[in-house]
Steps between C-alpha positions, in 0.01 A plus 500: 500500500467156654124490465549599125772236456265231648215590285646341172607200703159446628348526154755253374421276774126500412583440132728197568215257581308611187804447287558157659139401434488621142853359437384157637200493285682593187754221574217258543337605173836474313559144626146401423545629140818288463324195632206557250755537215654150578164332526393676179797414301496138620164450334667474160782254559279278705218501247480195261592551132751707317443869499684543176290252323175671636627846389580372151162343456342829633699685232338264234792271437357156418699195598819703618824322441741413767735766372238759524410411850863496607564839345209651681593337827850662452328835414285494816790380721322173603815298454689702771519398869179570696659763732621693197154475346337624808734809525437586137143449536480725809712766332245506199200489729625807678519682173149392425581196247291214610587292189262421219161316502511165355149529359515854352857549449477851668674641804327380806501837667340654198219230506441549863511887478219493239279313739608668831248787493208253474619307802591803714143642420347167609721463816461863603118474468507182701723671765248787546210261538683284741604797715146633512349163592773431757478844675118487506493133619769567772338819626150322524642194672679720759218744556240223552709242669326180574192631366321400176689730264829374637379139464384567141856657422663198650293258302553685172872533549526119578327424181707766299831376632423135407355591151773486227504768242470270202189331654339837542590589153345197346184555701476855411557427121232231507223667702575876478630523149321222315174469699450862593662662209714736717847548347647313203673155437759676278567823703788619284632721797238786480476686834116458534563108529768507771274497795401134496845344459653752747240397750573136458863572556438724798272285715764280647736789584206712636399223747856443622563865551158549661582225752839659572359855543221382726742329733740803493202730578385290775857498668526883451152554657629342828812726514530780751473783256167383361362430858614860594319637187187312593501628851532855378162442308624423157244282305583147406505599132747777575718288713505239207573742230721756676696299747476119427519495114835699459673259750333188345591603143857393507447121490251555223747710313758228517245236378399729219872538403539118469162472335568736205740248345247239565235677308730550201606136514160359581347678195610238267211262549250783525624660178483165321133433624384851397730528194656812638796604283747522771825342601340216680314360198816535287699303764239239538530438124878509518494227781295278266744558216809449724603859411750522798655840442147644532449312820839608635408874420169459667645342821762777517233766450285350783804464723598867437144623570494306835844646606416854383154503663633354827796750502276792451253384773782430738647850444163640554463322821831622627385857417165455682600294806751646734548155673663373173717800463621453868555131457702524181441231245198344658 
C-alpha cells in the first residue's frame, strides 16, 4: 500500500518542475504582450498631427470644419484621458479591432489580413532556406574544424552577417533580375518568383545561425558522451549527426524562435524592393502616408509573432531538455 501511495506523489513531484517552467514562460509571454501593447498604443498619441483630421481626409472630406473634427474626436474617444484611451484601445485590440486605416478607411485588421498570406509565404520560404544553409554550414564547419571548408564557412558567414537584406535585395534586383533576366521586377506575389527575395531575406539569418550552430557543435564534440562514442568506433559524421547535433540544436532553436518574428518584420524593405504584395510593402507605404493605425497594427502583429514563436520554442526546449525541467523556469 505504501508503495502504491508513493507512486502518485512521485509523479506529481516530477510534474511540478515542468509546470513551474511552463507557467513561468507563460507569465513572461503575458507581460511581454502587455508591454508591446503599451508601446504600440503610444505610437498614436505621440505622433504629430490630428488623427481625426487625417481620418476625415481619408474619407474624402475636403477642408473639414472644426465641428466635424471635434465630432470625430469625440466618436473616437480622443478627447478622453490617455489611460482611459489605452484601456479602451486594448479592449478593442483583444477583440480584433485595430481601428481604421487613415488612407483606405477600411479596418486595419482586414487590410493586414488580405496581405498576410503573401508575407507568411515569403517568410516561411526564407525560414526554410535559412535553416538549410545554417545546418549545412554549421555541420561543415564543425566536421572540418580549422581546415579549408571551415575557413570558407567562417568567411561566408562573416560576410553574410554584415550584409543587410536591403542591400542584397537592391544588388539582386539590379544584376540578377535586370541584367540576367531571372525573376521579375513586378513579381505580383507568384510562387515561382519567391526564391530571390526569400534568399535575400534569409542570408543574414542563415549566417548568424550557422555561426551559432558551429560553436555549439564544437562544444558538444568535446563532451564526454561524444568522446565515448568516438572511442567505441563511431565515425566523425555519425558522432556529429547522432550525438552532437541533438544537443547543439537547443541554442539554434532559441535563435530561430526569435528570428521568425524578425523575418516577418524584416520583410518590409524586401517586399518594397521586389514589389511583393505582402504586409511589409503595405506598411512601408503607410509610414510614408503617416497612416498610424496601420503602423500600430503592424507593430502589434510583429510583437505577437516574436512572443508566440519564442514561447513555442521555449516550451519545446523544456520538453526536449531534462535540465530545463529539473531547473524549473530556466
